[in-house]
C-alpha positions as CSV (number, residue, x, y, z in Angstrom):
1,M,-6.1,-23.2,12.6
2,H,-2.1,-23.5,13.2
3,I,-2.8,-23.2,17.0
4,K,-5.0,-26.6,16.9
5,F,-2.5,-27.9,14.5
6,F,0.2,-27.5,16.7
7,L,-1.6,-28.7,19.6
8,A,-2.4,-31.8,17.4
9,V,1.4,-32.5,16.3
10,Q,2.3,-32.0,20.0
11,M,-0.1,-34.6,21.0
12,H,1.4,-36.8,18.5
13,I,5.1,-35.8,19.4
14,K,4.4,-35.9,23.1
15,L,7.5,-33.7,23.3
16,Q,8.0,-31.0,25.8
17,T,10.8,-28.7,24.6
18,P,13.6,-28.3,26.9
19,P,14.1,-24.5,28.1
20,N,17.8,-24.3,26.5
21,C,17.6,-26.5,23.5
22,I,18.8,-23.8,21.2
23,S,22.2,-24.0,22.8
24,F,22.7,-27.7,21.2
25,E,26.7,-27.8,21.3
26,R,26.3,-27.2,25.0
27,Q,23.7,-30.4,25.8
28,S,25.0,-33.3,27.4
29,S,23.7,-36.7,26.4
30,A,22.1,-37.1,29.7
31,S,20.2,-34.0,29.4
32,A,19.0,-35.3,25.9
33,N,18.1,-38.6,27.1
34,A,15.9,-36.9,30.1
35,C,13.7,-35.4,27.7
36,S,13.3,-38.1,25.2
37,P,9.8,-39.7,25.5
38,L,9.6,-43.5,26.1
39,R,9.7,-45.0,22.6
40,R,7.4,-47.9,21.4
41,P,8.6,-51.3,21.4
42,P,9.6,-52.3,17.7
43,G,6.8,-54.3,16.2
44,P,7.2,-57.5,14.5
45,G,9.8,-57.3,11.4
46,M,10.9,-54.0,13.1
47,S,13.8,-55.5,15.0
48,D,15.8,-55.7,12.0
49,T,17.9,-52.4,10.7
50,A,17.4,-53.3,7.3
51,P,13.7,-53.0,7.6
52,A,13.9,-50.2,9.7
53,A,15.5,-48.4,7.0
54,A,13.4,-49.2,4.3
55,A,10.6,-47.9,6.5
56,L,12.3,-44.6,7.2
57,N,13.2,-44.3,3.5
58,H,9.4,-44.7,2.6
59,W,8.4,-42.0,5.1
60,N,11.2,-39.8,3.8
61,R,10.2,-39.8,0.4
62,L,6.5,-38.9,1.4
63,I,7.2,-36.2,3.8
64,Q,9.4,-34.8,1.2
65,L,7.0,-35.0,-1.4
66,A,4.6,-33.4,0.6
67,A,6.9,-30.4,1.3
68,A,7.9,-30.5,-2.0
69,S,4.3,-29.8,-3.3
70,G,3.7,-27.2,-0.9
71,S,1.7,-29.5,1.4
72,Y,3.2,-28.3,4.7
73,A,0.9,-29.3,7.0
74,D,0.4,-32.7,5.8
75,C,4.2,-33.0,5.8
76,L,4.2,-32.5,9.8
77,R,1.4,-34.9,10.1
78,L,3.1,-37.6,8.3
79,Y,6.3,-37.0,10.7
80,A,4.1,-36.8,13.8
81,G,1.4,-39.5,13.2
82,S,3.2,-41.7,11.0
83,L,7.1,-42.2,11.4
84,L,7.4,-41.3,14.8
85,A,4.6,-43.8,15.2
86,A,6.3,-46.3,13.6
87,G,9.2,-46.0,16.0
88,L,11.6,-44.5,14.0
89,R,13.3,-40.9,14.7
90,G,14.3,-39.5,11.7
91,D,17.6,-39.0,10.0
92,A,19.5,-36.3,7.8
93,S,16.9,-36.6,4.8
94,T,13.8,-36.2,7.3
95,F,14.6,-32.9,9.2
96,P,14.8,-30.2,6.3
97,S,11.6,-30.9,4.9
98,L,10.1,-30.5,8.4
99,A,12.2,-27.3,9.0
100,K,10.9,-26.1,5.6
101,S,7.4,-26.7,6.8
102,C,7.4,-24.7,10.0
103,A,9.2,-22.0,8.3
104,A,6.6,-21.6,5.5
105,L,3.5,-21.9,8.3
106,R,5.5,-19.5,10.5
107,L,5.6,-21.9,13.7
108,P,8.7,-21.2,15.4
109,G,7.3,-23.0,18.3
110,L,7.1,-26.3,16.2
111,G,10.2,-25.5,14.7
112,R,12.1,-25.5,17.9
113,A,10.3,-29.0,18.9
114,V,11.5,-30.4,15.3
115,H,15.1,-28.8,16.3
116,A,15.1,-30.8,19.3
117,R,13.9,-34.0,17.7
118,A,16.7,-33.4,15.2
119,F,19.2,-33.5,18.1
120,L,17.7,-35.9,20.2
121,A,18.1,-38.3,16.5
122,G,21.7,-38.3,17.1
123,A,25.0,-36.2,16.6
124,A,25.3,-37.0,13.1
125,V,21.8,-35.7,12.2
126,S,22.4,-32.8,14.5
127,R,25.6,-31.7,12.8
128,D,24.6,-32.6,9.3
129,A,25.2,-29.3,7.0
130,F,21.8,-29.2,5.3
131,V,20.0,-30.0,8.8
132,R,21.7,-27.3,10.1
133,A,21.0,-24.8,7.6
134,S,17.3,-25.4,7.0
135,L,17.1,-25.1,10.7
136,V,18.9,-21.6,10.3
137,D,16.5,-20.6,7.6
138,M,13.6,-21.8,9.5
139,Y,14.4,-19.5,12.5
140,A,15.1,-16.7,10.1
141,K,11.8,-16.9,8.3
142,C,9.7,-17.4,11.5
143,G,11.4,-13.9,13.1
144,R,13.9,-15.5,15.3
145,L,17.1,-13.8,13.8
146,P,19.1,-14.1,17.1
147,D,18.4,-18.0,17.3
148,A,19.2,-18.4,13.7
149,R,22.4,-16.4,14.3
150,R,23.0,-18.4,17.6
151,L,22.7,-21.8,15.5
152,F,24.9,-20.3,12.7
153,D,27.6,-19.2,15.1
154,E,27.4,-22.9,16.6
155,T,28.4,-24.4,13.3
156,P,32.0,-25.3,12.9
157,R,33.8,-22.8,10.2
158,P,34.4,-26.1,7.8
159,S,30.8,-27.2,8.1
160,R,29.2,-23.8,7.0
161,T,28.2,-24.6,3.4
162,L,27.5,-22.1,0.9
163,V,23.6,-22.7,1.4
164,A,24.3,-21.9,5.3
165,W,26.0,-18.4,4.3
166,N,23.3,-17.6,2.1
167,C,20.4,-18.2,4.7
168,M,22.1,-15.8,6.8
169,V,22.6,-13.4,4.4
170,S,19.1,-13.4,3.2
171,A,18.0,-13.4,6.8
172,Y,19.3,-10.0,7.4
173,G,18.5,-8.9,4.0
174,R,14.8,-9.5,4.6
175,S,14.7,-7.9,8.1
176,S,16.6,-4.6,6.2
177,Q,19.8,-5.0,8.5
178,V,21.7,-4.7,5.4
179,E,24.9,-3.6,7.5
180,E,24.8,-6.9,9.3
181,A,24.2,-8.8,6.1
182,V,27.2,-6.8,4.3
183,V,29.5,-8.0,7.4
184,V,28.2,-11.8,6.7
185,F,29.0,-11.4,3.2
186,N,32.5,-10.1,3.9
187,S,33.2,-12.9,6.5
188,M,32.0,-15.4,3.8
189,R,34.5,-14.1,1.4
190,H,37.4,-14.2,3.9
191,A,36.6,-17.8,4.6
192,G,37.0,-18.3,1.4
193,V,33.7,-19.1,0.0
194,R,32.4,-18.0,-3.2
195,P,29.4,-16.0,-3.4
196,S,26.6,-17.1,-5.6
197,G,23.6,-15.3,-7.4
198,S,21.4,-16.2,-4.2
199,T,24.1,-14.6,-2.1
200,L,23.5,-11.4,-4.1
201,V,19.9,-11.7,-4.4
202,G,19.6,-11.8,-0.4
203,L,21.6,-8.9,0.0
204,L,19.8,-6.6,-2.6
205,S,16.5,-7.7,-1.7
206,G,17.5,-5.5,1.7
207,C,18.7,-2.7,-0.4
208,A,15.7,-2.4,-2.5
209,D,13.5,-1.1,0.7
210,S,16.1,1.0,2.3
211,M,17.1,4.6,1.0
212,S,20.4,4.6,2.7
213,A,21.0,1.0,1.5
214,R,20.9,1.8,-2.0
215,S,24.5,3.0,-2.6
216,I,25.4,-0.3,-1.0
217,G,23.1,-2.1,-3.8
218,V,24.8,0.3,-6.4
219,C,28.3,-1.5,-5.2
220,L,26.9,-4.9,-4.9
221,Y,25.9,-4.7,-8.6
222,G,29.4,-3.6,-9.5
223,Y,30.3,-6.5,-7.5
224,S,28.0,-8.9,-9.9
225,V,29.2,-7.4,-13.2
226,K,32.9,-7.9,-12.0
227,S,32.4,-11.2,-10.8
228,G,30.1,-12.4,-13.7
229,L,27.1,-12.8,-11.5
230,D,25.4,-10.3,-13.4
231,A,24.4,-13.0,-16.0
232,D,22.1,-14.5,-13.4
233,L,18.3,-13.5,-14.1
234,L,17.8,-13.5,-10.7
235,V,20.5,-11.0,-9.7
236,S,19.3,-8.9,-12.8
237,N,16.0,-8.7,-11.7
238,S,17.1,-7.5,-8.2
239,V,18.8,-5.0,-9.3
240,L,16.1,-4.1,-11.4
241,T,13.6,-3.9,-8.8
242,M,16.0,-1.9,-6.4
243,L,16.4,0.8,-9.2
244,V,12.5,0.9,-9.7
245,R,12.4,1.6,-6.0
246,G,14.5,4.2,-6.0
247,N,12.7,6.2,-9.0
248,Q,16.2,5.5,-11.0
249,L,14.1,4.5,-14.1
250,D,16.4,5.7,-17.0
251,A,19.0,3.6,-15.3
252,A,16.3,0.9,-14.7
253,R,15.2,0.7,-18.2
254,S,19.0,0.7,-19.7
255,L,19.4,-2.4,-17.4
256,F,16.1,-4.0,-18.5
257,D,17.1,-3.5,-22.4
258,R,20.3,-5.2,-21.7
259,V,18.8,-8.5,-19.9
260,E,18.4,-10.8,-23.1
261,N,16.1,-13.4,-21.5
262,K,13.5,-11.8,-19.6
263,S,11.3,-13.4,-17.3
264,V,7.9,-12.2,-16.1
265,V,9.2,-11.0,-13.1
266,T,11.5,-8.7,-15.2
267,W,8.7,-7.2,-17.4
268,S,6.5,-6.7,-14.0
269,A,9.7,-5.1,-12.5
270,M,9.9,-2.6,-15.3
271,A,6.0,-2.0,-15.7
272,S,5.6,-1.1,-11.6
273,G,8.5,1.8,-12.1
274,Y,6.5,3.1,-14.7
275,L,3.4,2.8,-12.7
276,Q,5.0,4.2,-9.9
277,A,5.9,7.2,-12.1
278,K,1.9,7.4,-13.2
279,D,3.4,6.9,-16.9
280,R,0.4,4.7,-17.9
281,V,1.6,5.2,-21.6
282,K,4.9,3.5,-21.3
283,V,3.1,0.7,-18.9
284,F,0.8,-0.1,-22.3
285,D,3.6,0.3,-24.6
286,L,5.4,-2.3,-22.6
287,F,2.6,-4.6,-22.5
288,R,2.3,-4.6,-26.1
289,V,6.2,-5.5,-26.7
290,M,5.7,-8.1,-24.1
291,R,3.0,-10.0,-25.9
292,E,4.9,-9.8,-29.0
293,T,7.5,-11.5,-27.6
294,E,5.2,-14.3,-26.7
295,Q,6.1,-13.9,-22.8
296,S,3.3,-15.6,-20.9
297,M,1.5,-13.3,-18.5
298,D,0.8,-13.6,-14.6
299,S,-1.8,-11.9,-12.2
300,V,1.1,-9.3,-11.5
301,V,1.4,-8.4,-15.3
302,L,-2.7,-7.9,-15.3
303,V,-2.8,-6.3,-11.7
304,N,-0.2,-3.5,-13.2
305,L,-1.9,-3.4,-16.3
306,T,-5.1,-2.7,-14.5
307,A,-3.5,-0.3,-12.5
308,A,-2.3,1.8,-15.6
309,A,-6.0,1.4,-17.2
310,T,-7.3,2.6,-13.9
311,L,-5.1,6.3,-14.3
312,F,-6.9,6.4,-17.9
313,G,-10.6,6.1,-16.6
314,N,-11.6,5.2,-20.1
315,Q,-14.0,2.7,-20.0
316,L,-13.5,1.2,-23.3
317,M,-10.0,0.3,-22.3
318,A,-11.3,-1.1,-18.8
319,K,-13.7,-3.5,-20.8
320,G,-10.4,-4.8,-22.9
321,V,-8.3,-5.0,-19.8
322,H,-11.0,-7.1,-18.2
323,A,-11.2,-9.3,-21.3
324,L,-7.6,-10.1,-21.2
325,V,-7.9,-10.8,-17.2
326,I,-10.8,-13.4,-18.0
327,K,-8.6,-14.7,-21.2
328,G,-5.8,-15.8,-18.6
329,G,-8.0,-17.4,-16.6
330,F,-7.1,-14.8,-13.3
331,Q,-10.7,-13.1,-13.0
332,C,-11.6,-15.0,-9.7
333,Q,-8.3,-14.2,-7.9
334,D,-9.2,-11.5,-5.2
335,E,-6.2,-9.1,-6.2
336,L,-7.2,-8.7,-9.9
337,A,-10.8,-8.8,-8.8
338,A,-10.1,-5.9,-6.3
339,S,-8.1,-4.3,-9.0
340,L,-11.0,-4.5,-11.6
341,V,-13.5,-2.9,-9.1
342,N,-11.0,-0.1,-8.5
343,L,-11.1,0.2,-12.4
344,Y,-14.8,0.3,-12.9
345,A,-15.2,2.7,-10.2
346,R,-12.7,5.3,-11.7
347,C,-15.0,4.7,-15.0
348,G,-17.8,5.5,-13.0
349,D,-19.5,2.3,-13.9
350,S,-21.3,1.1,-10.7
351,L,-23.2,-1.8,-12.1
352,A,-19.7,-3.2,-13.8
353,V,-18.5,-2.9,-10.4
354,K,-21.0,-5.1,-9.0
355,E,-20.8,-7.3,-11.4
356,V,-17.0,-8.0,-11.0
357,F,-17.6,-8.2,-7.1
358,D,-20.4,-10.8,-7.5
359,S,-18.5,-12.8,-9.6
360,V,-15.8,-13.7,-6.6
361,H,-17.3,-16.6,-4.7
362,C,-15.0,-16.3,-1.5
363,K,-14.4,-12.7,-0.8
364,N,-11.5,-11.5,1.2
365,V,-11.6,-8.3,3.2
366,V,-9.5,-6.7,0.5
367,L,-11.9,-7.2,-2.1
368,W,-14.8,-5.9,0.2
369,T,-12.6,-2.7,1.0
370,S,-12.2,-2.3,-2.9
371,M,-16.2,-2.2,-3.1
372,L,-16.7,0.3,-0.7
373,N,-14.2,2.8,-2.0
374,G,-15.9,2.0,-5.6
375,Y,-19.4,2.9,-4.2
376,V,-18.1,6.2,-2.7
377,E,-16.0,6.9,-5.7
378,C,-19.2,6.5,-7.9
379,G,-21.3,8.9,-5.6
380,C,-23.1,5.9,-4.2
381,P,-22.1,6.2,-0.4
382,D,-25.6,4.8,0.6
383,K,-24.8,1.8,-1.2
384,A,-21.4,1.7,0.2
385,L,-22.7,1.4,3.8
386,E,-25.1,-1.2,2.7
387,T,-21.9,-3.4,1.3
388,F,-20.6,-2.7,4.7
389,D,-23.7,-4.3,6.4
390,A,-23.4,-7.2,4.1
391,M,-19.7,-7.7,4.9
392,L,-20.0,-7.8,8.7
393,C,-23.1,-10.3,8.1
394,A,-20.6,-12.7,6.2
395,K,-18.5,-12.4,9.3
396,V,-15.3,-10.7,7.4
397,Q,-13.4,-8.7,9.9
398,P,-12.8,-5.0,8.4
399,N,-9.3,-3.6,8.5
400,K,-8.2,0.1,8.8
401,A,-8.7,0.5,5.4
402,T,-12.4,-0.7,5.6
403,L,-13.1,1.8,8.2
404,L,-11.6,4.7,6.4
405,A,-13.9,3.7,3.3
406,V,-16.9,3.6,5.9
407,L,-16.0,6.9,7.1
408,S,-15.6,8.5,3.5
409,A,-19.3,7.2,3.0
410,C,-20.6,8.9,5.7
411,T,-18.6,11.8,5.2
412,N,-20.3,12.2,1.9
413,L,-23.9,11.2,3.5
414,G,-23.4,14.1,6.0
415,S,-24.5,11.4,8.9
416,P,-22.7,12.0,12.1
417,N,-24.8,9.2,13.7
418,L,-23.6,6.8,11.2
419,G,-20.3,8.1,11.7
420,Q,-20.7,7.5,15.5
421,K,-21.3,3.7,14.6
422,V,-18.4,3.4,12.9
423,E,-16.2,5.1,15.5
424,E,-17.8,2.1,17.8
425,H,-16.0,-0.2,15.3
426,V,-12.7,1.8,15.7
427,I,-12.8,1.8,19.3
428,A,-13.4,-2.0,19.4
429,M,-10.6,-2.9,16.9
430,G,-8.2,-0.9,19.1
431,L,-7.5,1.4,16.0
432,Q,-8.2,4.7,17.9
433,S,-4.8,5.6,18.4
434,D,-4.1,5.0,14.6
435,L,-3.2,8.8,13.4
436,Q,-4.7,8.0,9.7
437,V,-7.9,7.0,11.3
438,S,-8.0,9.6,13.9
439,T,-7.8,12.2,11.0
440,G,-10.3,10.3,9.2
441,L,-12.9,10.9,12.2
442,V,-11.7,14.4,12.4
443,D,-12.8,15.0,8.9
444,M,-15.8,13.3,9.1
445,Y,-17.0,15.1,11.9
446,C,-16.3,18.5,10.7
447,K,-17.7,17.9,7.4
448,C,-21.0,16.5,9.3
449,G,-20.7,19.6,11.4
450,S,-20.2,17.9,14.6
451,I,-16.7,20.5,14.9
452,Q,-16.4,20.0,18.6
453,H,-16.5,16.5,18.3
454,A,-13.9,16.4,15.9
455,R,-12.1,18.8,18.1
456,K,-11.9,16.1,21.1
457,I,-10.5,13.7,18.9
458,F,-8.1,15.9,17.6
459,D,-6.9,17.0,21.0
460,S,-6.6,13.3,22.3
461,V,-4.1,12.7,19.7
462,S,-0.2,13.3,20.9
463,N,1.5,12.3,17.6
464,R,-0.1,15.0,15.3
465,D,1.1,15.1,11.6
466,L,0.3,17.5,9.0
467,A,-2.7,15.5,7.8
468,I,-4.5,15.9,10.9
469,W,-3.5,19.4,11.6
470,S,-4.9,19.8,8.0
471,A,-8.0,18.3,8.5
472,M,-9.2,20.3,11.9
473,I,-7.9,23.9,10.2
474,N,-10.2,22.5,7.2
475,G,-13.0,21.7,9.9
476,Y,-13.0,24.9,11.2
477,A,-13.1,26.9,7.6
478,C,-16.1,24.7,6.3
479,N,-17.9,25.5,9.6
480,G,-17.2,29.1,9.2
481,E,-14.8,29.6,12.1
482,G,-12.4,31.2,10.3
483,G,-10.6,32.8,13.8
484,E,-10.2,29.4,15.2
485,A,-8.6,28.3,11.8
486,V,-6.3,30.7,12.1
487,V,-5.2,30.2,15.7
488,L,-5.0,26.7,15.2
489,F,-2.5,27.8,11.8
490,S,-0.3,29.6,14.3
491,E,-0.4,26.9,16.7
492,M,0.8,24.4,14.4
493,Q,3.7,26.6,13.1
494,N,4.7,27.3,16.8
495,R,4.8,23.4,17.0
496,G,7.4,23.0,14.3
497,V,4.9,21.7,11.6
498,R,5.7,22.9,8.4
499,P,3.0,23.4,6.3
500,D,2.1,22.9,2.4
501,A,0.0,24.4,-0.2
502,I,-3.4,22.2,1.3
503,V,-2.8,23.8,4.4
504,F,-2.6,27.3,2.9
505,T,-5.7,26.7,0.5
506,H,-7.8,25.7,4.2
507,V,-6.7,28.7,5.8
508,L,-7.3,31.3,3.4
509,T,-10.6,29.7,2.5
510,A,-11.2,30.0,6.3
511,C,-10.0,34.1,6.0
512,N,-12.5,34.0,3.0
513,H,-15.4,32.9,4.7
514,S,-15.0,35.1,7.7
515,G,-13.9,38.3,5.9
516,L,-10.2,37.9,7.6
517,V,-9.0,40.4,5.2
518,D,-5.6,41.3,6.9
519,D,-5.0,37.3,7.9
520,G,-5.7,36.2,4.7
521,L,-3.0,38.7,3.1
522,N,-0.5,38.0,5.6
523,C,-1.2,34.2,5.2
524,F,-0.5,34.5,1.4
525,H,2.6,36.7,1.7
526,S,3.5,33.8,4.0
527,M,3.2,31.2,1.9
528,T,4.9,32.9,-1.2
529,V,7.9,34.4,0.7
530,E,8.7,32.7,3.7
531,Y,7.8,29.1,2.1
532,G,8.3,29.6,-1.2
533,I,5.4,27.7,-2.3
534,K,3.6,28.9,-5.7
535,P,0.4,30.0,-5.5
536,S,-2.3,27.6,-7.4
537,I,-5.5,28.6,-9.0
538,E,-7.2,27.6,-5.5
539,H,-5.0,30.2,-3.6
540,Y,-5.8,33.0,-6.2
541,M,-9.5,32.1,-6.1
542,C,-9.6,32.4,-2.4
543,M,-7.7,36.0,-2.4
544,M,-9.8,37.1,-4.8
545,D,-12.9,36.4,-3.6
546,L,-11.8,37.5,0.0
547,L,-10.8,41.2,-1.6
548,C,-13.7,41.5,-3.8
549,K,-16.3,40.6,-0.5
550,A,-14.0,43.3,1.3
551,G,-14.6,45.8,-1.2
552,H,-10.9,46.1,-2.1
553,L,-11.7,46.5,-5.9
554,S,-7.9,47.9,-6.7
555,S,-6.1,45.0,-4.8
556,A,-8.5,42.5,-6.5
557,M,-7.9,44.5,-10.4
558,K,-4.2,44.3,-9.7
559,L,-4.3,40.4,-8.8
560,F,-6.4,39.9,-12.0
561,K,-4.1,41.6,-14.2
562,E,-1.3,39.4,-12.8
563,L,-3.4,36.3,-14.1
564,P,-2.6,34.3,-17.1
565,V,-5.2,35.1,-19.8
566,Q,-6.3,31.2,-20.0
567,L,-7.0,31.6,-16.1
568,R,-8.6,34.9,-16.1
569,N,-12.2,33.4,-16.9
570,Q,-12.8,31.8,-13.8
571,F,-12.2,34.6,-11.8
572,L,-14.8,37.0,-13.4
573,A,-17.6,36.1,-11.3
574,P,-16.6,37.8,-8.3
575,L,-15.0,40.3,-9.9
576,I,-18.3,41.4,-11.7
577,S,-20.3,40.7,-8.4
578,A,-17.9,43.0,-6.3
579,H,-18.1,46.0,-9.0
580,R,-22.1,45.5,-9.4
581,A,-22.2,45.4,-5.1
582,H,-20.2,48.8,-5.0
583,G,-22.2,50.6,-7.9
584,V,-19.1,50.3,-10.2
585,D,-20.9,50.3,-14.1
586,S,-17.6,50.0,-15.6
587,S,-17.3,46.2,-15.1
588,I,-17.2,45.4,-18.7
589,E,-14.1,47.4,-19.1
590,F,-11.4,45.0,-18.3
591,V,-13.2,42.1,-20.1
592,S,-11.4,41.5,-23.3
593,E,-13.3,39.8,-26.4
594,E,-10.9,37.4,-26.0
595,L,-11.7,36.6,-22.5
596,L,-15.4,36.5,-23.6
597,N,-14.8,33.3,-26.1
598,L,-12.3,31.6,-23.7
599,D,-14.7,29.0,-22.5
600,S,-17.9,29.1,-24.6
601,Q,-18.3,25.5,-23.8
602,D,-19.0,26.1,-19.9
603,S,-23.1,27.0,-19.5
604,G,-21.9,28.9,-16.3
605,H,-19.3,31.3,-18.3
606,C,-21.9,32.0,-20.7
607,V,-24.5,32.8,-18.3
608,L,-22.3,34.9,-16.7
609,I,-21.1,37.2,-19.6
610,S,-25.1,37.4,-20.8
611,N,-25.7,38.9,-17.6
612,M,-22.8,41.1,-17.2
613,L,-23.3,42.5,-20.9
614,S,-27.1,42.7,-20.1
615,C,-26.1,45.1,-17.2
616,S,-23.6,47.0,-19.9
617,G,-26.9,47.6,-22.0
618,E,-25.2,45.2,-24.9
619,W,-28.0,43.5,-25.4
620,N,-27.8,41.9,-28.7
621,K,-24.0,40.4,-27.5
622,S,-25.9,39.1,-24.5
623,R,-28.8,37.4,-26.4
624,N,-26.2,35.7,-28.6
625,Y,-24.6,34.2,-25.2
626,R,-28.0,32.7,-24.4
627,R,-28.5,31.5,-28.1
628,L,-25.1,29.8,-27.5
629,I,-26.5,27.8,-24.4
630,S,-29.4,26.5,-26.4
631,K,-27.7,25.7,-29.5
632,Q,-24.7,23.6,-27.9
633,G,-27.0,21.9,-25.7
634,L,-25.2,23.3,-22.7
635,V,-27.1,22.6,-19.5
636,K,-26.2,24.2,-16.1
637,K,-25.2,21.6,-13.3
638,P,-27.7,22.1,-10.3
639,G,-25.9,22.1,-7.0
640,C,-27.1,19.7,-4.1
641,S,-26.8,19.4,-0.5
642,C,-27.9,16.5,2.3
643,I,-29.1,16.6,5.5
644,E,-29.7,14.0,8.2
645,L,-33.4,14.6,9.5
646,G,-35.1,13.1,12.6
647,V,-31.7,12.8,14.6
């Protein structure tokens, strides 16, 4: 659309942008006239300057109104199709709105054409301070920072207004070139131009996104307090955002409490900080206080609230948040609809997920992807794949997140054939070199049993990170190839990749499935001593199962006695099975009465204890545990698995 519009405007303007139109101060009037198009002869009544000025003012007002209302394409059409068609060139009031429109539409090519037109309109226009500032801002927002800086440097120092300085500072801040932004800021002060709140906001925007620049941000906050600019709400909100993104929640809350006239942005920034820290209770407390102050809500507030409710996973709370969204009239917004889909998916309510999804008429890729993830999380991978087909039929182009969701569905279905079709989409979109997508493919093929295909993809990746190493090691573990997993783990360490607790879980699982006792013991020792990782229940479970299967009962008993009492019931199954398998009859001796009653709400635990007591001849106690299952209505969860037939 933008390209067609650009061509249409060029057809109206009939302007060929000169190759060096950026160096305006060095252009001669002769070259300017050479690239000026033939003008229409003045029509009836247009020969006098007064009617021409009136007509120019009329079109300027319309152009300015279009830009102010956000109708940027209409603004440019008015200029190309009406003002120029009337034989007018425009003046200093014309070009700031045109530059703003090009910046909003991100059309640097058309912006250069507008810049050339401003130059051709005369020295009074091209040297106007506001015209120059708007052009600097346009180049910066269109990603043409060198052009913006060149035009800024060509502006005489006396003509550099506060707006021009702010545009340049904000441009460097947005591009995360904080040090260069500080240089411009200091030059501005040396030139005798007093910074405003907008100056600091431009600087702080760069500090918020950079860990290394946050110390600069703290200094800027100190400057704002010293200069009195901290009273500016925009400055306070920018500092608050910086502190929140730096996980300095105590300092952020202290600043938040000192801000008197809080805006919805202030509340949203503080809520996002608590959400980032997974403190869902404080998000709701903050929302309650916000409503007490009768502060108006926007979609960002409700997105934060929906995300906090997702952390609870409570369906009643989900319904309450959904009601607030409907009451606020935001239910048709894609971002909020996607958040509600994620919320109901976490609650396991696939019907509500579908209802929210169907309520939105024009669905974007984010909403489709949320729907796919929702079905996967609700345990409906087949419906996720049906939704993906519907998405393609609706001519919505999938993105990386979409393909990762579809790969998860294929993994849950155990369908390598469907996964292969998704891989074709990956190749068609040019994402085969993306590390996250490659990791998803490796994980999918491993869990579908296509270990060789997974290894082929793994070997094709040059810049491997910890995630893809972990996926491949886990693939070998799941497919019973423990030796390959241990070899790959050693190769990973030799390449300087530091393992984490998850990788060690995969390696210990591989050793357990393949009976590699020595490798398992070495791995466990390396994890605790060499890497200083505290063992989790998964690590202990792998080691217990490994030792019990190998008949190392004394080592298993030693490990069992080192565990906290509240965790021991989860290790009874392998330990009791090992005693039975190796003909040891004293398995009941290490089980205390406290341990017997530790998890009476778990049917599996009750069955295990009942069987163990039966083998020991304690029939009365065994019957009591069997009765407990019936009395409490406990049901043993059946296991399930799926395979793909006819392939």
